[in-house]
N, C-alpha and C positions, 0 to 999 in steps of 0.2 A: 484365673491368673495362670499365666504360663511360667515355665521354669526360669525364663529369661526375665520375667517381671519380679520373681521372687528371689532370684539369686543375689541381688545387692542387699535385700533385707536379711537374708540368711547369712551372708558375710559379716554384716554389721553385728548381728546377733552373736555369732561366734567370736568376733572380735571383742565384743563387750565382755564375754565370759573370761577370755584370756587377759583382757586389760584389768579387770578385777582381780584376777590371780596376781598379776605382775604388781599392781599397787598394794596388795596385801603383802607380797614379799618386801616391798619397800617399807611398808609401815612396821614390819617386825625386825627391820634392819638386816635382812638377808644379804649375804655377799653378792657383789655385782655378778660374779660368775654364775650363781644360782639363778639370777634374773635372766641372764643370757641363755642358759640352759633350758629354762622354762619356756622361753620364747621360741627357740629353735626346735625344741621337742614337739612343740605345737604346730610346726611347719614354717615357722618364720624364718627369714633369711637375713643374715647380717653380712653386708658387702663392705669390705674395707679397701680404701684406695691407699695403696702403700707409698705412693709418691707424695701425696698431700697430708697423709695421716688422718684424713677424715673417714667417716663411715656412714652408711645409711642402713636403714632397716626396712623391709618390705614383707608385708603378710596380708592376705585377704584383700588385696587391691588398695591397700593404704601404705604409703611410704613416709618415712621421716628421716631427716638428716641431722647429724650432729658432727662437730669437728673433732672430737676426741673419743670418748668412751662409748662402746656400743650400748651399754646399759643405759646411758642417758638418752640415747636415740630411742631406745625401747620405751623408757618412761614417757617421753613425747609422743611416741606411737600410741601408748596406752591412753594417755589424755585426749588425743585425737579420736580414738575409737569410742571412748566414753562420751565425748561430745557429740559424735554422730549418732550414737544410740540414743542419747537424751533428746536430740533434735527429732528423731523418729519415734519417740516413746516406745522403745524396743522391747519386746518379750524375750524370754530366753529361746535359743534356737530350736529346741526339741518342741516347745509349746507352739512356736510359729509354724514349724513344718507340719506337725501333725494336724493343727487347725486348718491349714491350707489343703491337706491331703488326706483327710479323714475318710472321704468317699471316693477317692480317686481310684478308678479301675486298676486292677493289677498290672496290665501291660503298660499303662501310663506311669504308674508308680515305679515299676522297674526302670523305665526310661529315665524318669526324673532322678531317682537315686543314683543310677549309673552316671548321669551327667554331672550331678554334684560331685560324685566321687572322682570322676575324670578331672574335675577342676581342683582336685586336692583337698576336698572336704570330708573324705572318708575313703573306704576301700570296698570294692565290689569284686570279690574273687571267684571265678568259676572253678569247678572241680579240676584238679590237676590230672593229666593222663598218666597215671602210675599203674599201668597194667599188672606189673608184677611186684609193686611196692604197696605196703599197708597205707592206706589213706582213707579219709572220710568219704570222698567222692560227692561232697555237698557244695552248694553255692554258699558263699559266706559273705555277709554284709556287716561292715563296721561303720556306723554312720551316727553322728551326734551323740556318741557315748553308748549307743546301743549296738549289741552284737546279736546277730541271728543267722541261722543256717536253714537250708531246705534242700530237698532233693532236686528241685528245679528252681529257676530264678523267680518264678511267680510264687512258689511256696516260701522262699527265703524272704521275699518283700512281704508277703502276708504275715509271716512270723515276725518280721522286723516291726511292722506297724502294730501288731498285737503287744510285742514287748514294750514298744514305745508308749502306747496308750496305758499299759498296765504300770510303767514307771511313772507317768504323770499322775495316775490315781493314787498310787502309794505316797508320792510327794505331796499331794494335796491333802491327804488325810493326817 
């Protein structure tokens, strides 16, 4: 499978995780502002039309519209995300990604992770040029809740994969 084949599945898996978090907030009676903050902190956007008073939310390729409160649009977004995940019998994003890329060569893994990060699903940061400033001078990857570094992008990707697989093993135990 190519990155373009797996991107929709990964988006839905990420959306499923966020939707579960949002519905948990609803279940415990969290303030609507906390629901909106959880959604936007995860990269979601709330767009308000000040002339009509309506709003819509957009995240991971899914949009929902509501005519009043952003939190209500977010709840509708969460329901849509869970429905899409059920339809695809979705696994969690980390399990899905590592299963698909367990044996991917490092150059291809670097490309795939960079592409997902460029799509807003994580960060892939090359070393900063701080010739006279203290810095790690490492490549950094933050993707699917796993953080890794390395002296080169291949080492960072290899370290990310090791950390991802170790996290899965510890969660399975």
